C-alpha positions as CSV (number, residue, x, y, z in Angstrom):
1,M,-13.2,-5.7,-10.6
2,A,-11.9,-4.0,-13.7
3,I,-9.9,-0.7,-13.4
4,T,-10.4,1.7,-16.3
5,E,-8.8,5.0,-17.2
6,L,-12.0,6.8,-17.9
7,Y,-10.5,10.3,-18.7
8,A,-6.9,11.4,-19.2
9,G,-5.1,14.3,-20.7
10,S,-2.6,17.1,-20.2
11,E,-3.5,20.7,-19.5
12,N,-1.7,24.0,-19.2
13,V,-3.4,24.9,-15.9
14,T,-4.2,28.7,-15.4
15,T,-6.3,30.7,-13.0
16,T,-9.5,29.5,-14.8
17,E,-11.1,26.5,-13.1
18,W,-10.8,23.7,-15.6
19,S,-13.0,20.6,-15.8
20,L,-10.7,17.6,-16.4
21,S,-13.4,15.2,-17.4
22,G,-15.1,17.8,-19.7
23,D,-11.8,19.4,-20.9
24,D,-13.6,22.7,-20.6
25,S,-13.9,25.8,-18.4
26,S,-17.5,24.7,-17.5
27,L,-18.1,21.9,-15.0
28,A,-19.5,18.7,-16.3
29,S,-22.2,16.7,-14.5
30,L,-21.3,13.1,-15.1
31,T,-23.6,10.3,-13.9
32,T,-21.5,7.2,-14.6
33,A,-21.6,5.7,-11.1
34,G,-18.4,4.2,-9.7
35,V,-15.4,4.5,-7.4
36,Y,-13.0,7.0,-8.8
37,Q,-9.4,8.1,-8.1
38,V,-7.6,11.1,-9.6
39,F,-3.8,11.1,-10.4
40,L,-1.8,14.2,-11.3
41,D,1.8,14.5,-12.4
42,V,2.9,17.6,-10.4
43,S,6.7,17.2,-11.2
44,N,6.7,20.7,-12.9
45,L,5.8,22.6,-9.8
46,V,8.3,25.1,-8.3
47,G,8.4,27.1,-5.0
48,A,5.8,29.7,-5.7
49,D,3.2,27.5,-7.4
50,L,-0.1,26.6,-5.7
51,F,-2.8,24.7,-7.4
52,R,-6.3,23.6,-6.2
53,I,-8.1,20.4,-7.2
54,R,-11.8,20.0,-6.5
55,I,-14.0,16.9,-6.8
56,Y,-17.7,17.6,-7.1
57,D,-20.9,15.5,-6.9
58,K,-24.5,15.8,-5.9
59,V,-26.0,14.0,-2.9
60,Q,-29.1,13.1,-5.0
61,S,-29.6,13.5,-8.7
62,G,-31.8,16.6,-8.4
63,D,-29.5,18.4,-6.0
64,T,-26.9,21.1,-6.6
65,Q,-23.4,20.0,-7.5
66,R,-21.1,20.7,-4.5
67,V,-17.5,20.1,-3.5
68,V,-17.0,16.6,-2.0
69,Y,-13.2,16.8,-1.8
70,E,-10.7,19.7,-2.1
71,A,-6.9,19.7,-1.9
72,F,-4.1,22.2,-2.4
73,I,-0.8,21.2,-4.0
74,G,2.1,23.7,-3.8
75,G,5.8,23.9,-4.5
76,P,8.2,21.1,-5.5
77,Q,6.8,17.7,-4.5
78,A,8.8,14.9,-2.8
79,S,6.4,12.5,-4.7
80,P,5.9,13.9,-8.2
81,I,2.6,12.0,-8.6
82,W,-0.3,13.1,-6.5
83,S,-3.4,10.9,-6.0
84,S,-6.8,11.6,-4.5
85,P,-8.6,9.3,-2.2
86,A,-11.0,6.8,-3.9
87,L,-14.5,8.3,-3.8
88,I,-17.9,6.9,-4.7
89,L,-19.4,9.3,-7.3
90,M,-22.6,9.0,-9.2
91,N,-25.1,11.9,-9.3
92,G,-23.4,14.7,-11.3
93,W,-19.7,14.5,-10.6
94,D,-16.7,16.3,-12.0
95,V,-13.0,17.0,-11.2
96,S,-11.5,20.5,-11.7
97,L,-8.1,22.0,-11.3
98,F,-6.8,25.6,-11.3
99,R,-3.8,27.7,-10.3
100,I,-4.0,30.0,-7.2
101,A,-0.4,31.3,-7.3
102,G,2.8,31.0,-9.2
103,S,3.0,30.3,-12.9
104,D,0.8,28.3,-15.3
105,R,2.1,24.7,-15.5
106,V,1.4,21.8,-17.7
107,I,-0.1,19.0,-15.6
108,T,-0.8,15.5,-16.9
109,W,-3.8,13.8,-15.3
110,S,-5.8,10.6,-15.2
111,I,-9.2,9.8,-13.7
112,R,-9.5,6.1,-13.0
113,Q,-12.7,4.2,-12.4
114,I,-12.1,1.4,-9.9
115,A,-15.5,-0.2,-10.0
């Protein structure tokens, strides 16, 4: 099994929900099937910061895109790299990130395809 970094970048994350894979404020609907894991460098977070990451997909290709996984990351982190669980995605998936509280922060990220 090959592991591929499918998407990667760095974003100044604000209160606008930002599609990481599309590098846009609109959600993408990706259909490259695989097992994916998201990595974030959250070393810049301070006490008042709170960010939300969402991973979306569709149950079937004609369905509505919905949240599959959601996590909140806040304040200084003991482990400066956050990772999502590995998820099987295929019918219209995307990963988004936005700030809920605190200040805008630059977050470096990577979406890796395991299979």
